[in-house]
C-alpha positions in Angstrom: -52.0 86.5 38.2 -49.7 85.6 35.3 -47.6 82.4 35.6 -44.2 81.3 34.1 -45.1 79.3 30.8 -43.3 76.2 32.1 -45.7 76.1 34.9 -48.3 74.6 32.4 -46.1 74.2 29.0 -49.2 72.4 27.6 -51.7 75.2 28.1 -48.9 77.7 26.8 -48.3 75.8 23.4 -51.8 75.8 22.9 -52.7 79.2 23.3 -49.4 81.4 22.1 -50.2 82.9 18.8 -47.6 84.9 17.0 -47.4 88.4 17.2 -48.6 90.5 14.0 -45.7 91.3 12.0 -45.5 94.9 11.0 -44.0 95.4 7.5 -43.8 97.5 4.3 -43.6 95.9 0.9 -40.5 97.5 -1.1 -40.8 98.7 -4.2 -39.8 97.3 -7.6 -39.6 93.6 -6.4 -39.5 91.3 -9.1 -42.2 88.6 -10.1 -40.3 86.4 -12.2 -39.2 84.4 -9.2 -37.9 81.2 -11.1 -35.7 83.7 -13.2 -34.3 85.3 -9.8 -33.9 81.9 -8.1 -32.0 80.5 -11.4 -34.9 77.7 -11.7 -36.1 75.9 -14.7 -37.4 72.5 -15.6 -34.7 69.5 -14.9 -34.7 66.1 -16.1 -33.7 64.7 -12.5 -36.8 66.2 -10.7 -38.8 63.2 -9.8 -41.7 64.7 -7.7 -45.1 63.7 -9.5 -47.7 64.3 -6.8 -48.5 66.6 -3.7 -50.8 65.3 -1.2 -52.7 67.4 1.0 -53.1 65.9 4.6 -56.9 65.8 5.7 -56.8 69.2 8.0 -59.0 67.3 10.6 -56.8 64.8 10.9 -53.8 66.6 11.1 -55.2 68.8 13.7 -56.3 65.6 15.6 -52.8 63.9 15.4 -51.0 67.2 17.1 -53.4 67.5 19.5 -53.0 63.9 20.6 -48.9 64.4 20.7 -49.6 67.6 22.7 -51.7 65.8 25.3 -49.3 63.0 25.7 -46.1 64.5 25.4 -46.2 68.1 26.4 -46.6 68.4 30.2 -49.4 70.4 32.0 -47.7 70.6 35.0 -44.8 73.0 36.5 -41.4 71.9 35.3 -39.9 73.8 38.0 -37.7 75.9 35.7 -37.7 79.4 34.4 -38.9 80.3 30.7 -35.2 81.4 29.8 -32.3 79.1 29.8 -29.8 80.9 31.9 -27.1 79.1 30.3 -27.9 79.7 26.5 -30.2 82.4 27.0 -32.8 80.9 24.8 -36.6 81.7 26.1 -40.0 81.8 25.4 -41.0 84.8 23.4 -44.5 84.5 22.1 -46.7 86.3 24.2 -49.6 84.3 25.9 -51.8 87.0 27.7 -53.2 87.0 30.2 -52.0 83.8 31.6 -48.5 83.8 31.2 -45.9 86.5 31.9 -44.0 86.7 28.7 -41.3 89.7 28.6 -42.3 91.8 25.5 -39.6 91.5 22.6 -40.3 94.7 20.4 -39.0 94.3 16.8 -38.5 96.6 13.9 -40.9 96.6 11.1 -39.8 94.1 8.3 -38.7 95.9 5.3 -36.4 92.8 3.7 -36.1 89.3 3.8 -33.4 90.0 6.9 -36.0 91.8 8.8 -38.7 89.5 8.2 -36.1 86.7 9.3 -35.5 88.3 12.8 -39.4 87.8 13.3 -39.0 84.2 12.4 -36.1 83.7 14.4 -37.1 85.6 17.6 -40.6 84.3 17.8 -41.4 80.8 16.4 -38.0 79.6 16.3 -36.6 80.9 19.2 -39.8 79.3 21.4 -39.5 76.2 19.7 -35.8 75.6 20.4 -36.5 76.6 24.2 -39.5 74.1 24.2 -37.8 70.9 22.6 -35.0 71.6 25.2 -37.5 71.5 28.0 -39.1 68.4 26.3 -35.9 66.3 25.2 -32.6 66.9 27.0 -30.8 65.3 24.2 -32.2 67.9 21.9 -29.4 70.7 22.6 -27.0 69.8 19.8 -30.0 70.6 17.3 -30.1 74.3 15.4 -31.1 76.2 13.1 -28.4 77.0 10.7 -28.3 79.2 7.5 -27.5 77.3 4.4 -28.6 79.7 1.5 -29.5 83.3 1.0 -30.8 85.2 -2.0 -32.5 88.7 -2.1 -36.0 87.0 -1.8 -35.5 83.8 -0.2 -33.6 82.7 2.9 -33.1 79.1 3.9 -32.1 77.2 6.9 -31.6 73.7 8.1 -32.5 72.1 11.5 -29.2 70.5 11.8 -27.7 68.2 14.5 -24.1 70.0 15.6 -21.4 67.6 16.5 -18.1 69.1 18.0 -14.9 67.4 17.4 -12.0 69.3 19.0 -13.5 72.6 19.2 -14.4 72.1 15.4 -18.2 72.0 14.5 -19.3 69.3 12.1 -23.0 69.3 10.8 -23.5 65.6 10.8 -27.2 65.3 9.9 -30.1 67.9 8.6 -33.5 66.9 9.6 -35.7 69.5 7.9 -35.3 72.7 5.8 -37.1 75.8 6.3 -37.6 78.0 3.2 -38.6 81.6 4.3 -39.9 84.2 1.5 -41.1 87.7 2.5 -45.0 88.1 2.5 -45.2 90.8 -0.1 -43.3 88.1 -2.4 -44.9 85.1 -1.6 -48.7 85.4 -0.8 -51.2 83.4 1.0 -52.8 83.2 -2.2 -49.3 81.7 -3.7 -48.9 79.4 -0.6 -52.4 78.2 -0.8 -51.7 77.2 -4.5 -48.4 75.5 -3.4 -50.0 73.2 -0.5 -52.9 72.3 -2.7 -53.1 68.7 -4.2 -51.4 68.6 -7.6 -49.7 66.8 -10.3 -46.5 67.7 -12.2 -45.4 66.4 -15.7 -42.6 63.7 -16.5 -39.5 65.2 -17.7 -37.4 62.4 -17.0 -36.7 62.1 -20.7 -34.9 64.7 -23.2 -37.6 64.5 -25.9 -39.8 65.9 -23.2 -38.2 69.4 -23.3 -39.3 69.4 -27.2 -42.8 70.1 -25.8 -43.0 74.0 -25.3 -45.7 73.4 -22.3 -43.1 71.2 -20.3 -40.1 73.2 -20.8 -41.7 75.5 -18.6 -42.3 75.9 -14.8 -46.1 76.5 -14.4 -48.3 77.8 -11.4 -46.0 77.3 -8.2 -43.7 74.5 -9.8 -41.0 76.9 -9.3 -41.2 76.8 -5.6 -41.8 73.2 -5.6 -38.4 72.9 -7.7 -36.5 75.1 -5.5 -37.9 73.2 -2.1 -37.2 69.6 -4.1 -33.8 70.3 -4.8 -32.6 71.6 -1.7 -34.1 69.3 0.5 -32.8 66.2 -1.6 -29.2 67.7 -1.9 -29.3 67.5 1.7 -30.8 64.3 2.0 -33.5 66.2 4.2 -37.3 64.9 3.2 -38.9 67.2 5.9 -39.4 70.9 5.1 -41.3 74.3 6.1 -42.5 76.9 3.6 -43.5 80.2 5.2 -43.7 84.1 4.8 -44.2 84.5 8.8 -47.8 85.6 7.8 -48.8 82.3 6.7 -47.3 78.4 7.0 -47.0 75.3 5.0 -45.6 71.9 6.6 -44.5 69.0 4.3 -42.3 66.0 3.8 -41.4 64.0 0.8 -41.8 60.1 0.3 -39.1 57.7 0.4 -38.6 57.7 -3.4 -38.9 61.5 -4.0 -42.0 61.3 -6.1 -44.5 62.4 -3.8 -44.9 65.0 -1.2 -47.4 65.3 2.1 -48.1 69.0 2.8 -50.4 70.4 5.6 -53.0 72.6 5.1 -52.2 76.7 4.9 -52.1 78.0 8.5 -52.1 81.7 9.3 -49.8 83.1 11.9 -52.6 83.8 14.1 -54.0 80.3 13.8 -55.9 78.4 16.7 -56.3 74.5 16.9 -53.5 74.1 16.5 -51.4 77.2 17.0 -48.3 77.6 14.6 -46.3 76.9 17.7 -47.9 73.4 18.1 -47.3 72.4 14.4 -43.7 73.7 14.5 -42.7 71.8 17.6 -44.6 68.6 16.3 -43.1 68.9 12.7 -39.6 69.3 14.2 -40.1 65.9 16.4 -41.5 64.3 13.6 -38.4 65.1 11.5 -36.2 64.1 14.3 -38.0 60.8 14.8 -39.4 61.1 17.9 -41.7 59.2 19.2 -45.9 60.2 18.5 -44.5 62.2 15.3 -46.1 62.1 12.2 -45.3 59.1 9.7 -44.9 59.7 6.0 -47.1 57.4 4.2 -45.8 54.9 1.7 -45.9 55.1 -1.9 -47.1 51.9 -3.5 -44.3 50.6 -6.1 -42.3 53.3 -5.3 -38.1 52.5 -4.9 -36.1 54.5 -2.4 -34.1 57.4 -4.3 -30.9 56.7 -5.6 -28.4 58.9 -7.4 -27.5 58.5 -10.9 -25.6 60.0 -13.8 -27.6 61.3 -16.9 -26.1 61.9 -20.2 -26.2 65.5 -20.9 -28.3 67.1 -23.5 -28.1 70.5 -25.3 -31.1 71.6 -22.8 -28.9 70.3 -19.4 -25.9 72.6 -20.8 -27.9 76.0 -21.6 -29.0 78.4 -19.0 -30.6 80.3 -22.0 -32.0 78.9 -25.6 -31.1 75.6 -26.8 -29.5 76.9 -30.2 -26.9 78.5 -27.8 -26.3 74.9 -26.2 -26.1 73.5 -29.7 -23.3 76.0 -30.1 -21.3 75.1 -27.2 -21.6 71.2 -28.3 -20.1 72.2 -31.8 -17.1 74.1 -30.3 
């Protein structure tokens, strides 16, 4: 006999694994991602270190949170919210009766987003609404789109005389299709690493520091988007693989989870996703970003423009601009 997931939400969240996404890679997908996303080294980038959170410690923290805050007794409600239509969508057989949700094969970024939105995000929204009555105003909102990248923010929506005001962003979600962002790429992104200091204009005279190496192009994109929205928490995913992270107070360091596959167990993607969102929202029991010694809080400042700052091509072209 199958039960409603809401009859034992703790068991459901620990057992529900994302369905395998059928997809086909389109031909001719460009590999110059930093070019297609208009990315390059910038002097205002302050990120220097990436720290990977210990996998065992991270798993234990999530497990403890689920044990304390997710009920294992019936909530007495249906899996679907009759008012909003939001429901639990990730299958968890044979214990829970979840209505199947057939989706078309993913062949572009829009189709991949449908899989992300309808399975992990939809289920997460419903779980948060079951656990926290005051989480209803929080929604995932689209904020940027490109042929190979789709960005959303987990935002608090405040209404004023029927007009929506986006008053707070807690987390940024970055989605790239798996034929663009591979598991190997995300593994490299999530590993402990350091980045060069490019805060001085002289640093760009060194050719090695004037280009983006490894996965620095993706870190540049994540850092830029998050800091522009004052939103230090983030998720990077291809649906098939997931990384969860947060920046330090001064934005000079980042703490990231291990790489998780969509069919991960102990924890499941659903466990980590719900836990990371409540952490970003500041709810009790969430992850606390470690403090960096001698780091000061980020403050906005004006920088004197250099030829490199002006040019998106070659420095000689920038000098020509200044000479006009």
